[in-house]
All heavy atoms as a GROMACS GRO file, in nm:
protein
  595
    1MET      N    1   0.499   1.152  -5.989
    1MET     CA    2   0.474   1.029  -5.914
    1MET      C    3   0.337   0.980  -5.947
    1MET      O    4   0.247   1.043  -5.943
    1MET     CB    5   0.468   1.074  -5.753
    1MET     CG    6   0.597   1.126  -5.707
    1MET     SD    7   0.605   1.058  -5.538
    1MET     CE    8   0.780   1.033  -5.528
    2GLY      N    9   0.331   0.848  -5.972
    2GLY     CA   10   0.223   0.778  -6.010
    2GLY      C   11   0.151   0.720  -5.900
    2GLY      O   12   0.199   0.701  -5.780
    3LYS      N   13   0.029   0.676  -5.917
    3LYS     CA   14  -0.052   0.611  -5.805
    3LYS      C   15  -0.007   0.465  -5.803
    3LYS      O   16   0.001   0.395  -5.898
    3LYS     CB   17  -0.196   0.629  -5.836
    3LYS     CG   18  -0.248   0.778  -5.825
    3LYS     CD   19  -0.400   0.786  -5.841
    3LYS     CE   20  -0.444   0.926  -5.846
    3LYS     NZ   21  -0.579   0.934  -5.855
    4VAL      N   22   0.010   0.421  -5.689
    4VAL     CA   23   0.048   0.268  -5.666
    4VAL      C   24  -0.070   0.206  -5.607
    4VAL      O   25  -0.116   0.253  -5.498
    4VAL     CB   26   0.173   0.271  -5.570
    4VAL    CG1   27   0.203   0.127  -5.545
    4VAL    CG2   28   0.287   0.355  -5.619
    5PRO      N   29  -0.116   0.100  -5.667
    5PRO     CA   30  -0.236   0.036  -5.619
    5PRO      C   31  -0.191  -0.050  -5.486
    5PRO      O   32  -0.078  -0.096  -5.464
    5PRO     CB   33  -0.266  -0.073  -5.729
    5PRO     CG   34  -0.149  -0.093  -5.808
    5PRO     CD   35  -0.070   0.039  -5.795
    6VAL      N   36  -0.292  -0.038  -5.398
    6VAL     CA   37  -0.268  -0.097  -5.261
    6VAL      C   38  -0.373  -0.205  -5.249
    6VAL      O   39  -0.489  -0.188  -5.264
    6VAL     CB   40  -0.295   0.007  -5.133
    6VAL    CG1   41  -0.271  -0.064  -5.015
    6VAL    CG2   42  -0.197   0.123  -5.161
    7ARG      N   43  -0.322  -0.319  -5.204
    7ARG     CA   44  -0.410  -0.438  -5.198
    7ARG      C   45  -0.488  -0.432  -5.063
    7ARG      O   46  -0.432  -0.404  -4.962
    7ARG     CB   47  -0.325  -0.564  -5.183
    7ARG     CG   48  -0.397  -0.697  -5.206
    7ARG     CD   49  -0.314  -0.809  -5.225
    7ARG     NE   50  -0.287  -0.818  -5.366
    7ARG     CZ   51  -0.328  -0.924  -5.436
    7ARG    NH1   52  -0.391  -1.022  -5.372
    7ARG    NH2   53  -0.311  -0.924  -5.574
    8MET      N   54  -0.621  -0.443  -5.075
    8MET     CA   55  -0.703  -0.437  -4.955
    8MET      C   56  -0.756  -0.566  -4.919
    8MET      O   57  -0.789  -0.655  -5.004
    8MET     CB   58  -0.827  -0.344  -4.983
    8MET     CG   59  -0.788  -0.200  -5.037
    8MET     SD   60  -0.747  -0.097  -4.899
    8MET     CE   61  -0.900  -0.069  -4.823
    9LYS      N   62  -0.776  -0.591  -4.788
    9LYS     CA   63  -0.830  -0.713  -4.742
    9LYS      C   64  -0.974  -0.687  -4.700
    9LYS      O   65  -1.006  -0.591  -4.634
    9LYS     CB   66  -0.754  -0.766  -4.619
    9LYS     CG   67  -0.618  -0.807  -4.659
    9LYS     CD   68  -0.544  -0.871  -4.530
    9LYS     CE   69  -0.411  -0.913  -4.566
    9LYS     NZ   70  -0.336  -0.981  -4.446
   10ALA      N   71  -1.054  -0.791  -4.719
   10ALA     CA   72  -1.196  -0.779  -4.683
   10ALA      C   73  -1.206  -0.825  -4.535
   10ALA      O   74  -1.144  -0.928  -4.502
   10ALA     CB   75  -1.285  -0.859  -4.775
   11VAL      N   76  -1.287  -0.745  -4.458
   11VAL     CA   77  -1.297  -0.789  -4.321
   11VAL      C   78  -1.455  -0.816  -4.288
   11VAL      O   79  -1.533  -0.737  -4.329
   11VAL     CB   80  -1.251  -0.669  -4.222
   11VAL    CG1   81  -1.272  -0.700  -4.077
   11VAL    CG2   82  -1.104  -0.634  -4.244
   12VAL      N   83  -1.480  -0.931  -4.236
   12VAL     CA   84  -1.616  -0.963  -4.211
   12VAL      C   85  -1.626  -0.978  -4.060
   12VAL      O   86  -1.551  -1.053  -3.989
   12VAL     CB   87  -1.646  -1.104  -4.277
   12VAL    CG1   88  -1.791  -1.153  -4.234
   12VAL    CG2   89  -1.621  -1.090  -4.426
   13TYR      N   90  -1.727  -0.900  -4.002
   13TYR     CA   91  -1.754  -0.907  -3.866
   13TYR      C   92  -1.877  -0.988  -3.842
   13TYR      O   93  -1.972  -0.985  -3.910
   13TYR     CB   94  -1.787  -0.770  -3.815
   13TYR     CG   95  -1.672  -0.670  -3.816
   13TYR    CD1   96  -1.655  -0.580  -3.917
   13TYR    CD2   97  -1.571  -0.672  -3.722
   13TYR    CE1   98  -1.542  -0.488  -3.923
   13TYR    CE2   99  -1.462  -0.586  -3.724
   13TYR     CZ  100  -1.437  -0.496  -3.829
   13TYR     OH  101  -1.341  -0.416  -3.826
   14ALA      N  102  -1.869  -1.076  -3.732
   14ALA     CA  103  -1.979  -1.159  -3.699
   14ALA      C  104  -1.976  -1.183  -3.549
   14ALA      O  105  -1.868  -1.173  -3.484
   14ALA     CB  106  -1.964  -1.297  -3.772
   15LEU      N  107  -2.083  -1.220  -3.488
   15LEU     CA  108  -2.090  -1.256  -3.353
   15LEU      C  109  -2.039  -1.399  -3.325
   15LEU      O  110  -2.066  -1.484  -3.407
   15LEU     CB  111  -2.233  -1.243  -3.291
   15LEU     CG  112  -2.288  -1.102  -3.273
   15LEU    CD1  113  -2.440  -1.120  -3.231
   15LEU    CD2  114  -2.211  -1.031  -3.170
   16SER      N  115  -1.977  -1.416  -3.224
   16SER     CA  116  -1.930  -1.555  -3.190
   16SER      C  117  -2.048  -1.637  -3.151
   16SER      O  118  -2.149  -1.585  -3.110
   16SER     CB  119  -1.829  -1.551  -3.082
   16SER     OG  120  -1.885  -1.535  -2.956
   17PRO      N  121  -2.041  -1.764  -3.161
   17PRO     CA  122  -2.155  -1.855  -3.123
   17PRO      C  123  -2.187  -1.848  -2.972
   17PRO      O  124  -2.302  -1.866  -2.941
   17PRO     CB  125  -2.110  -1.992  -3.151
   17PRO     CG  126  -1.983  -1.981  -3.234
   17PRO     CD  127  -1.934  -1.838  -3.228
   18PHE      N  128  -2.098  -1.796  -2.895
   18PHE     CA  129  -2.117  -1.783  -2.753
   18PHE      C  130  -2.192  -1.648  -2.715
   18PHE      O  131  -2.246  -1.635  -2.603
   18PHE     CB  132  -1.982  -1.790  -2.668
   18PHE     CG  133  -1.904  -1.912  -2.700
   18PHE    CD1  134  -1.792  -1.908  -2.774
   18PHE    CD2  135  -1.947  -2.038  -2.648
   18PHE    CE1  136  -1.728  -2.028  -2.800
   18PHE    CE2  137  -1.888  -2.143  -2.675
   18PHE     CZ  138  -1.769  -2.147  -2.752
   19GLN      N  139  -2.195  -1.564  -2.811
   19GLN     CA  140  -2.264  -1.431  -2.775
   19GLN      C  141  -2.392  -1.414  -2.859
   19GLN      O  142  -2.437  -1.301  -2.875
   19GLN     CB  143  -2.173  -1.319  -2.808
   19GLN     CG  144  -2.055  -1.311  -2.713
   19GLN     CD  145  -1.958  -1.208  -2.746
   19GLN    OE1  146  -1.963  -1.148  -2.858
   19GLN    NE2  147  -1.869  -1.175  -2.661
   20GLN      N  148  -2.454  -1.524  -2.907
   20GLN     CA  149  -2.574  -1.513  -2.997
   20GLN      C  150  -2.692  -1.467  -2.915
   20GLN      O  151  -2.789  -1.406  -2.968
   20GLN     CB  152  -2.592  -1.640  -3.070
   20GLN     CG  153  -2.498  -1.667  -3.174
   20GLN     CD  154  -2.508  -1.574  -3.290
   20GLN    OE1  155  -2.622  -1.531  -3.326
   20GLN    NE2  156  -2.400  -1.556  -3.375
   21LYS      N  157  -2.694  -1.505  -2.791
   21LYS     CA  158  -2.826  -1.488  -2.716
   21LYS      C  159  -2.821  -1.374  -2.615
   21LYS      O  160  -2.798  -1.389  -2.503
   21LYS     CB  161  -2.868  -1.624  -2.637
   21LYS     CG  162  -2.898  -1.728  -2.726
   21LYS     CD  163  -2.955  -1.854  -2.648
   21LYS     CE  164  -2.989  -1.956  -2.752
   21LYS     NZ  165  -3.049  -2.071  -2.693
   22VAL      N  166  -2.808  -1.246  -2.680
   22VAL     CA  167  -2.797  -1.132  -2.594
   22VAL      C  168  -2.931  -1.077  -2.554
   22VAL      O  169  -2.964  -1.049  -2.439
   22VAL     CB  170  -2.720  -1.017  -2.667
   22VAL    CG1  171  -2.718  -0.892  -2.595
   22VAL    CG2  172  -2.583  -1.070  -2.701
   23MET      N  173  -3.026  -1.073  -2.654
   23MET     CA  174  -3.155  -1.005  -2.624
   23MET      C  175  -3.250  -1.091  -2.536
   23MET      O  176  -3.324  -1.033  -2.458
   23MET     CB  177  -3.231  -0.980  -2.756
   23MET     CG  178  -3.161  -0.872  -2.834
   23MET     SD  179  -3.162  -0.710  -2.754
   23MET     CE  180  -3.336  -0.670  -2.760
   24PRO      N  181  -3.259  -1.228  -2.544
   24PRO     CA  182  -3.340  -1.299  -2.458
   24PRO      C  183  -3.323  -1.272  -2.308
   24PRO      O  184  -3.407  -1.283  -2.233
   24PRO     CB  185  -3.316  -1.443  -2.486
   24PRO     CG  186  -3.270  -1.440  -2.626
   24PRO     CD  187  -3.187  -1.314  -2.637
   25GLY      N  188  -3.192  -1.232  -2.273
   25GLY     CA  189  -3.171  -1.205  -2.124
   25GLY      C  190  -3.243  -1.086  -2.081
   25GLY      O  191  -3.265  -1.065  -1.956
   26LEU      N  192  -3.287  -0.997  -2.177
   26LEU     CA  193  -3.362  -0.881  -2.126
   26LEU      C  194  -3.506  -0.909  -2.080
   26LEU      O  195  -3.567  -0.838  -2.008
   26LEU     CB  196  -3.370  -0.779  -2.247
   26LEU     CG  197  -3.232  -0.710  -2.286
   26LEU    CD1  198  -3.257  -0.626  -2.411
   26LEU    CD2  199  -3.166  -0.626  -2.171
   27TRP      N  200  -3.566  -1.018  -2.146
   27TRP     CA  201  -3.700  -1.048  -2.124
   27TRP      C  202  -3.709  -1.160  -2.017
   27TRP      O  203  -3.823  -1.194  -1.969
   27TRP     CB  204  -3.761  -1.092  -2.254
   27TRP     CG  205  -3.754  -0.987  -2.364
   27TRP    CD1  206  -3.675  -1.001  -2.465
   27TRP    CD2  207  -3.818  -0.865  -2.352
   27TRP    NE1  208  -3.696  -0.884  -2.537
   27TRP    CE2  209  -3.778  -0.798  -2.465
   27TRP    CE3  210  -3.904  -0.796  -2.264
   27TRP    CZ2  211  -3.829  -0.677  -2.499
   27TRP    CZ3  212  -3.952  -0.676  -2.307
   27TRP    CH2  213  -3.913  -0.618  -2.419
   28LYS      N  214  -3.602  -1.216  -1.974
   28LYS     CA  215  -3.600  -1.327  -1.873
   28LYS      C  216  -3.640  -1.258  -1.736
   28LYS      O  217  -3.584  -1.155  -1.694
   28LYS     CB  218  -3.467  -1.391  -1.864
   28LYS     CG  219  -3.474  -1.515  -1.788
   28LYS     CD  220  -3.353  -1.601  -1.802
   28LYS     CE  221  -3.236  -1.546  -1.732
   28LYS     NZ  222  -3.117  -1.623  -1.748
   29ASP      N  223  -3.733  -1.325  -1.668
   29ASP     CA  224  -3.781  -1.275  -1.538
   29ASP      C  225  -3.840  -1.138  -1.538
   29ASP      O  226  -3.815  -1.051  -1.457
   29ASP     CB  227  -3.683  -1.293  -1.428
   29ASP     CG  228  -3.645  -1.435  -1.404
   29ASP    OD1  229  -3.732  -1.517  -1.428
   29ASP    OD2  230  -3.526  -1.465  -1.373
   30ILE      N  231  -3.918  -1.099  -1.649
   30ILE     CA  232  -3.960  -0.966  -1.660
   30ILE      C  233  -4.063  -0.925  -1.547
   30ILE      O  234  -4.059  -0.817  -1.512
   30ILE     CB  235  -4.024  -0.939  -1.803
   30ILE    CG1  236  -4.056  -0.798  -1.826
   30ILE    CG2  237  -4.152  -1.019  -1.820
   30ILE    CD1  238  -3.927  -0.716  -1.853
   31THR      N  239  -4.140  -1.023  -1.510
   31THR     CA  240  -4.239  -0.999  -1.395
   31THR      C  241  -4.170  -0.961  -1.266
   31THR      O  242  -4.201  -0.869  -1.192
   31THR     CB  243  -4.334  -1.110  -1.381
   31THR    OG1  244  -4.267  -1.222  -1.363
   31THR    CG2  245  -4.434  -1.126  -1.500
   32THR      N  246  -4.065  -1.031  -1.243
   32THR     CA  247  -3.976  -1.016  -1.117
   32THR      C  248  -3.904  -0.875  -1.126
   32THR      O  249  -3.909  -0.806  -1.026
   32THR     CB  250  -3.874  -1.131  -1.103
   32THR    OG1  251  -3.935  -1.250  -1.111
   32THR    CG2  252  -3.802  -1.103  -0.973
   33LYS      N  253  -3.870  -0.839  -1.247
   33LYS     CA  254  -3.809  -0.706  -1.252
   33LYS      C  255  -3.906  -0.596  -1.238
   33LYS      O  256  -3.877  -0.491  -1.165
   33LYS     CB  257  -3.739  -0.697  -1.390
   33LYS     CG  258  -3.623  -0.779  -1.416
   33LYS     CD  259  -3.568  -0.777  -1.560
   33LYS     CE  260  -3.445  -0.870  -1.574
   33LYS     NZ  261  -3.394  -0.861  -1.713
   34ILE      N  262  -4.021  -0.601  -1.295
   34ILE     CA  263  -4.127  -0.511  -1.276
   34ILE      C  264  -4.171  -0.500  -1.134
   34ILE      O  265  -4.188  -0.379  -1.087
   34ILE     CB  266  -4.246  -0.537  -1.372
   34ILE    CG1  267  -4.205  -0.514  -1.523
   34ILE    CG2  268  -4.367  -0.453  -1.342
   34ILE    CD1  269  -4.304  -0.560  -1.618
   35HIS      N  270  -4.188  -0.612  -1.073
   35HIS     CA  271  -4.230  -0.615  -0.924
   35HIS      C  272  -4.123  -0.542  -0.841
   35HIS      O  273  -4.152  -0.471  -0.758
   35HIS     CB  274  -4.252  -0.753  -0.884
   35HIS     CG  275  -4.284  -0.769  -0.740
   35HIS    ND1  276  -4.335  -0.668  -0.667
   35HIS    CD2  277  -4.274  -0.879  -0.661
   35HIS    CE1  278  -4.368  -0.710  -0.539
   35HIS    NE2  279  -4.322  -0.841  -0.541
   36HIS      N  280  -3.994  -0.581  -0.868
   36HIS     CA  281  -3.885  -0.511  -0.797
   36HIS      C  282  -3.880  -0.362  -0.818
   36HIS      O  283  -3.872  -0.284  -0.723
   36HIS     CB  284  -3.757  -0.570  -0.833
   36HIS     CG  285  -3.636  -0.508  -0.771
   36HIS    ND1  286  -3.612  -0.522  -0.641
   36HIS    CD2  287  -3.546  -0.429  -0.811
   36HIS    CE1  288  -3.510  -0.462  -0.595
   36HIS    NE2  289  -3.451  -0.394  -0.716
   37LYS      N  290  -3.910  -0.301  -0.936
   37LYS     CA  291  -3.910  -0.168  -0.968
   37LYS      C  292  -4.022  -0.099  -0.890
   37LYS      O  293  -4.018   0.007  -0.837
   37LYS     CB  294  -3.920  -0.141  -1.111
   37LYS     CG  295  -3.793  -0.163  -1.193
   37LYS     CD  296  -3.688  -0.070  -1.155
   37LYS     CE  297  -3.562  -0.086  -1.234
   37LYS     NZ  298  -3.453  -0.001  -1.205
   38VAL      N  299  -4.140  -0.160  -0.896
   38VAL     CA  300  -4.267  -0.109  -0.831
   38VAL      C  301  -4.240  -0.098  -0.677
   38VAL      O  302  -4.277   0.001  -0.626
   38VAL     CB  303  -4.390  -0.180  -0.876
   38VAL    CG1  304  -4.504  -0.142  -0.786
   38VAL    CG2  305  -4.417  -0.159  -1.022
   39THR      N  306  -4.200  -0.217  -0.622
   39THR     CA  307  -4.190  -0.212  -0.476
   39THR      C  308  -4.078  -0.121  -0.432
   39THR      O  309  -4.079  -0.058  -0.317
   39THR     CB  310  -4.160  -0.353  -0.429
   39THR    OG1  311  -4.041  -0.408  -0.494
   39THR    CG2  312  -4.272  -0.436  -0.445
   40GLU      N  313  -3.968  -0.102  -0.527
   40GLU     CA  314  -3.862  -0.016  -0.483
   40GLU      C  315  -3.910   0.133  -0.503
   40GLU      O  316  -3.860   0.225  -0.415
   40GLU     CB  317  -3.751  -0.043  -0.587
   40GLU     CG  318  -3.617   0.037  -0.555
   40GLU     CD  319  -3.515   0.006  -0.658
   40GLU    OE1  320  -3.454  -0.097  -0.634
   40GLU    OE2  321  -3.504   0.071  -0.756
   41ASN      N  322  -3.992   0.166  -0.587
   41ASN     CA  323  -4.026   0.311  -0.611
   41ASN      C  324  -4.180   0.332  -0.592
   41ASN      O  325  -4.238   0.409  -0.662
   41ASN     CB  326  -3.989   0.352  -0.762
   41ASN     CG  327  -3.844   0.340  -0.778
   41ASN    OD1  328  -3.762   0.370  -0.698
   41ASN    ND2  329  -3.811   0.280  -0.892
   42TRP      N  330  -4.248   0.259  -0.495
   42TRP     CA  331  -4.393   0.273  -0.483
   42TRP      C  332  -4.434   0.412  -0.446
   42TRP      O  333  -4.543   0.461  -0.482
   42TRP     CB  334  -4.442   0.175  -0.388
   42TRP     CG  335  -4.408   0.183  -0.247
   42TRP    CD1  336  -4.297   0.144  -0.190
   42TRP    CD2  337  -4.475   0.270  -0.148
   42TRP    NE1  338  -4.293   0.180  -0.054
   42TRP    CE2  339  -4.398   0.260  -0.035
   42TRP    CE3  340  -4.589   0.350  -0.149
   42TRP    CZ2  341  -4.443   0.330   0.083
   42TRP    CZ3  342  -4.628   0.407  -0.041
   42TRP    CH2  343  -4.565   0.392   0.082
   43ILE      N  344  -4.356   0.489  -0.366
   43ILE     CA  345  -4.403   0.613  -0.321
   43ILE      C  346  -4.391   0.711  -0.434
   43ILE      O  347  -4.489   0.795  -0.447
   43ILE     CB  348  -4.308   0.665  -0.200
   43ILE    CG1  349  -4.372   0.789  -0.144
   43ILE    CG2  350  -4.167   0.687  -0.238
   43ILE    CD1  351  -4.489   0.772  -0.056
   44SER      N  352  -4.296   0.696  -0.523
   44SER     CA  353  -4.278   0.788  -0.640
   44SER      C  354  -4.404   0.761  -0.732
   44SER      O  355  -4.457   0.855  -0.790
   44SER     CB  356  -4.148   0.771  -0.722
   44SER     OG  357  -4.053   0.812  -0.623
   45ALA      N  358  -4.429   0.629  -0.753
   45ALA     CA  359  -4.540   0.598  -0.843
   45ALA      C  360  -4.678   0.651  -0.785
   45ALA      O  361  -4.759   0.697  -0.855
   45ALA     CB  362  -4.549   0.454  -0.862
   46THR      N  363  -4.703   0.645  -0.653
   46THR     CA  364  -4.819   0.690  -0.594
   46THR      C  365  -4.826   0.841  -0.609
   46THR      O  366  -4.936   0.893  -0.636
   46THR     CB  367  -4.816   0.653  -0.452
   46THR    OG1  368  -4.809   0.506  -0.427
   46THR    CG2  369  -4.947   0.698  -0.381
   47LEU      N  370  -4.719   0.908  -0.588
   47LEU     CA  371  -4.719   1.066  -0.596
   47LEU      C  372  -4.740   1.107  -0.740
   47LEU      O  373  -4.790   1.211  -0.768
   47LEU     CB  374  -4.586   1.117  -0.552
   47LEU     CG  375  -4.580   1.105  -0.392
   47LEU    CD1  376  -4.442   1.147  -0.352
   47LEU    CD2  377  -4.686   1.174  -0.314
   48LEU      N  378  -4.705   1.024  -0.836
   48LEU     CA  379  -4.728   1.062  -0.977
   48LEU      C  380  -4.877   1.015  -1.017
   48LEU      O  381  -4.930   1.101  -1.095
   48LEU     CB  382  -4.627   0.979  -1.058
   48LEU     CG  383  -4.635   0.997  -1.218
   48LEU    CD1  384  -4.598   1.134  -1.260
   48LEU    CD2  385  -4.561   0.889  -1.297
   49VAL      N  386  -4.923   0.906  -0.983
   49VAL     CA  387  -5.050   0.861  -1.036
   49VAL      C  388  -5.165   0.916  -0.964
   49VAL      O  389  -5.269   0.956  -1.030
   49VAL     CB  390  -5.058   0.702  -1.028
   49VAL    CG1  391  -5.192   0.653  -1.064
   49VAL    CG2  392  -4.953   0.648  -1.119
   50THR      N  393  -5.154   0.950  -0.840
   50THR     CA  394  -5.270   1.007  -0.767
   50THR      C  395  -5.323   1.137  -0.810
   50THR      O  396  -5.440   1.149  -0.834
   50THR     CB  397  -5.236   1.010  -0.613
   50THR    OG1  398  -5.192   0.887  -0.564
   50THR    CG2  399  -5.352   1.059  -0.532
   51PRO      N  400  -5.236   1.243  -0.842
   51PRO     CA  401  -5.285   1.359  -0.889
   51PRO      C  402  -5.354   1.343  -1.034
   51PRO      O  403  -5.458   1.415  -1.061
   51PRO     CB  404  -5.172   1.458  -0.894
   51PRO     CG  405  -5.076   1.400  -0.814
   51PRO     CD  406  -5.096   1.256  -0.808
   52VAL      N  407  -5.300   1.259  -1.118
   52VAL     CA  408  -5.356   1.239  -1.241
   52VAL      C  409  -5.490   1.177  -1.235
   52VAL      O  410  -5.598   1.228  -1.298
   52VAL     CB  411  -5.264   1.157  -1.330
   52VAL    CG1  412  -5.322   1.116  -1.463
   52VAL    CG2  413  -5.127   1.228  -1.353
   53VAL      N  414  -5.504   1.078  -1.154
   53VAL     CA  415  -5.630   1.009  -1.142
   53VAL      C  416  -5.731   1.097  -1.068
   53VAL      O  417  -5.861   1.099  -1.119
   53VAL     CB  418  -5.620   0.869  -1.054
   53VAL    CG1  419  -5.744   0.818  -1.022
   53VAL    CG2  420  -5.536   0.772  -1.137
   54GLY      N  421  -5.696   1.173  -0.967
   54GLY     CA  422  -5.784   1.266  -0.902
   54GLY      C  423  -5.833   1.377  -0.993
   54GLY      O  424  -5.955   1.409  -0.995
   55THR      N  425  -5.739   1.427  -1.078
   55THR     CA  426  -5.790   1.543  -1.179
   55THR      C  427  -5.897   1.480  -1.278
   55THR      O  428  -5.988   1.538  -1.308
   55THR     CB  429  -5.656   1.590  -1.238
   55THR    OG1  430  -5.576   1.641  -1.150
   55THR    CG2  431  -5.693   1.701  -1.337
   56TYR      N  432  -5.868   1.353  -1.315
   56TYR     CA  433  -5.948   1.300  -1.421
   56TYR      C  434  -6.092   1.270  -1.362
   56TYR      O  435  -6.189   1.304  -1.422
   56TYR     CB  436  -5.889   1.162  -1.469
   56TYR     CG  437  -5.968   1.094  -1.563
   56TYR    CD1  438  -5.994   1.131  -1.699
   56TYR    CD2  439  -6.053   0.973  -1.539
   56TYR    CE1  440  -6.069   1.069  -1.786
   56TYR    CE2  441  -6.133   0.912  -1.612
   56TYR     CZ  442  -6.138   0.952  -1.749
   56TYR     OH  443  -6.230   0.888  -1.837
   57GLN      N  444  -6.088   1.220  -1.238
   57GLN     CA  445  -6.214   1.193  -1.176
   57GLN      C  446  -6.296   1.318  -1.138
   57GLN      O  447  -6.414   1.330  -1.153
   57GLN     CB  448  -6.201   1.117  -1.039
   57GLN     CG  449  -6.154   0.967  -1.059
   57GLN     CD  450  -6.158   0.898  -0.931
   57GLN    OE1  451  -6.124   0.950  -0.832
   57GLN    NE2  452  -6.160   0.768  -0.942
   58TYR      N  453  -6.225   1.427  -1.100
   58TYR     CA  454  -6.286   1.549  -1.081
   58TYR      C  455  -6.348   1.608  -1.215
   58TYR      O  456  -6.453   1.653  -1.209
   58TYR     CB  457  -6.197   1.662  -1.022
   58TYR     CG  458  -6.248   1.799  -1.011
   58TYR    CD1  459  -6.340   1.831  -0.909
   58TYR    CD2  460  -6.213   1.895  -1.106
   58TYR    CE1  461  -6.397   1.943  -0.893
   58TYR    CE2  462  -6.274   2.016  -1.097
   58TYR     CZ  463  -6.373   2.042  -0.992
   58TYR     OH  464  -6.425   2.170  -0.976
   59ALA      N  465  -6.276   1.601  -1.321
   59ALA     CA  466  -6.317   1.654  -1.443
   59ALA      C  467  -6.454   1.564  -1.494
   59ALA      O  468  -6.543   1.623  -1.552
   59ALA     CB  469  -6.212   1.630  -1.559
   60MET      N  470  -6.450   1.440  -1.476
   60MET     CA  471  -6.559   1.356  -1.508
   60MET      C  472  -6.683   1.393  -1.417
   60MET      O  473  -6.796   1.405  -1.466
   60MET     CB  474  -6.534   1.214  -1.506
   60MET     CG  475  -6.436   1.162  -1.605
   60MET     SD  476  -6.500   1.168  -1.767
   60MET     CE  477  -6.400   1.284  -1.835
   61TRP      N  478  -6.661   1.403  -1.302
   61TRP     CA  479  -6.767   1.455  -1.206
   61TRP      C  480  -6.819   1.596  -1.249
   61TRP      O  481  -6.944   1.608  -1.247
   61TRP     CB  482  -6.715   1.452  -1.049
   61TRP     CG  483  -6.810   1.512  -0.957
   61TRP    CD1  484  -6.912   1.437  -0.890
   61TRP    CD2  485  -6.818   1.644  -0.912
   61TRP    NE1  486  -6.982   1.518  -0.811
   61TRP    CE2  487  -6.934   1.647  -0.823
   61TRP    CE3  488  -6.748   1.762  -0.931
   61TRP    CZ2  489  -6.974   1.762  -0.758
   61TRP    CZ3  490  -6.790   1.871  -0.870
   61TRP    CH2  491  -6.908   1.868  -0.778
   62TYR      N  492  -6.738   1.696  -1.273
   62TYR     CA  493  -6.785   1.815  -1.317
   62TYR      C  494  -6.863   1.821  -1.438
   62TYR      O  495  -6.956   1.877  -1.453
   62TYR     CB  496  -6.658   1.911  -1.332
   62TYR     CG  497  -6.695   2.054  -1.353
   62TYR    CD1  498  -6.723   2.140  -1.248
   62TYR    CD2  499  -6.700   2.108  -1.485
   62TYR    CE1  500  -6.754   2.271  -1.274
   62TYR    CE2  501  -6.738   2.235  -1.511
   62TYR     CZ  502  -6.761   2.323  -1.401
   62TYR     OH  503  -6.801   2.449  -1.425
   63LYS      N  504  -6.823   1.724  -1.538
   63LYS     CA  505  -6.889   1.723  -1.662
   63LYS      C  506  -7.030   1.666  -1.634
   63LYS      O  507  -7.128   1.701  -1.698
   63LYS     CB  508  -6.805   1.623  -1.751
   63LYS     CG  509  -6.852   1.634  -1.896
   63LYS     CD  510  -6.752   1.549  -1.980
   63LYS     CE  511  -6.781   1.552  -2.120
   63LYS     NZ  512  -6.684   1.473  -2.196
   64GLU      N  513  -7.042   1.565  -1.543
   64GLU     CA  514  -7.168   1.499  -1.516
   64GLU      C  515  -7.259   1.602  -1.443
   64GLU      O  516  -7.382   1.622  -1.473
   64GLU     CB  517  -7.150   1.379  -1.429
   64GLU     CG  518  -7.261   1.292  -1.405
   64GLU     CD  519  -7.327   1.230  -1.533
   64GLU    OE1  520  -7.244   1.207  -1.627
   64GLU    OE2  521  -7.443   1.214  -1.549
   65GLN      N  522  -7.205   1.680  -1.356
   65GLN     CA  523  -7.283   1.794  -1.273
   65GLN      C  524  -7.329   1.893  -1.373
   65GLN      O  525  -7.441   1.938  -1.366
   65GLN     CB  526  -7.190   1.850  -1.173
   65GLN     CG  527  -7.163   1.743  -1.066
   65GLN     CD  528  -7.285   1.694  -0.995
   65GLN    OE1  529  -7.383   1.772  -0.963
   65GLN    NE2  530  -7.285   1.562  -0.971
   66GLU      N  531  -7.246   1.927  -1.479
   66GLU     CA  532  -7.294   2.018  -1.578
   66GLU      C  533  -7.409   1.967  -1.661
   66GLU      O  534  -7.500   2.044  -1.685
   66GLU     CB  535  -7.169   2.050  -1.660
   66GLU     CG  536  -7.179   2.180  -1.731
   66GLU     CD  537  -7.046   2.204  -1.804
   66GLU    OE1  538  -6.986   2.129  -1.868
   66GLU    OE2  539  -7.009   2.327  -1.796
   67LYS      N  540  -7.401   1.850  -1.691
   67LYS     CA  541  -7.515   1.785  -1.773
   67LYS      C  542  -7.643   1.780  -1.688
   67LYS      O  543  -7.742   1.810  -1.736
   67LYS     CB  544  -7.483   1.631  -1.805
   67LYS     CG  545  -7.386   1.610  -1.913
   67LYS     CD  546  -7.370   1.463  -1.944
   67LYS     CE  547  -7.238   1.433  -2.002
   67LYS     NZ  548  -7.224   1.290  -2.012
   68LEU      N  549  -7.619   1.749  -1.559
   68LEU     CA  550  -7.746   1.739  -1.469
   68LEU      C  551  -7.803   1.874  -1.440
   68LEU      O  552  -7.929   1.881  -1.426
   68LEU     CB  553  -7.717   1.674  -1.335
   68LEU     CG  554  -7.673   1.522  -1.340
   68LEU    CD1  555  -7.631   1.478  -1.213
   68LEU    CD2  556  -7.787   1.445  -1.389
   69SER      N  557  -7.727   1.986  -1.433
   69SER     CA  558  -7.776   2.117  -1.415
   69SER      C  559  -7.866   2.164  -1.527
   69SER      O  560  -7.955   2.239  -1.504
   69SER     CB  561  -7.659   2.214  -1.384
   69SER     OG  562  -7.582   2.238  -1.505
   70HIS      N  563  -7.843   2.115  -1.648
   70HIS     CA  564  -7.926   2.162  -1.764
   70HIS      C  565  -8.057   2.086  -1.771
   70HIS      O  566  -8.141   2.109  -1.850
   70HIS     CB  567  -7.850   2.151  -1.883
   70HIS     CG  568  -7.736   2.248  -1.896
   70HIS    ND1  569  -7.745   2.380  -1.897
   70HIS    CD2  570  -7.595   2.224  -1.902
   70HIS    CE1  571  -7.631   2.439  -1.905
   70HIS    NE2  572  -7.532   2.346  -1.902
   71ARG      N  573  -8.068   1.984  -1.681
   71ARG     CA  574  -8.191   1.895  -1.701
   71ARG      C  575  -8.303   1.973  -1.640
   71ARG      O  576  -8.432   1.955  -1.693
   71ARG     CB  577  -8.181   1.780  -1.614
   71ARG     CG  578  -8.094   1.672  -1.687
   71ARG     CD  579  -8.081   1.547  -1.615
   71ARG     NE  580  -8.203   1.471  -1.605
   71ARG     CZ  581  -8.226   1.362  -1.536
   71ARG    NH1  582  -8.119   1.314  -1.466
   71ARG    NH2  583  -8.342   1.289  -1.531
   72TYR      N  584  -8.296   2.062  -1.540
   72TYR     CA  585  -8.420   2.116  -1.474
   72TYR      C  586  -8.452   2.250  -1.541
   72TYR      O  587  -8.377   2.336  -1.577
   72TYR     CB  588  -8.392   2.127  -1.324
   72TYR     CG  589  -8.352   1.994  -1.267
   72TYR    CD1  590  -8.237   1.964  -1.222
   72TYR    CD2  591  -8.452   1.903  -1.259
   72TYR    CE1  592  -8.200   1.850  -1.157
   72TYR    CE2  593  -8.425   1.777  -1.199
   72TYR     CZ  594  -8.295   1.744  -1.159
   72TYR     OH  595  -8.267   1.632  -1.089
   0.00000   0.00000   0.00000
């Protein structure tokens, strides 16, 4: 049995003109989306940020106190 050539068709995929603007919708009203997320999850954001800021401030205060203790 010999090999029989099979005719192949080229297929070209493209977006239709009606679906060209997909990405701009992600950036539309970005400030409103951020505001909504923050107001919706403000307690979670507070519980996440407060310990981080508190730890950083304590570390800076401790470092400053350490510097001052060597002055005398």
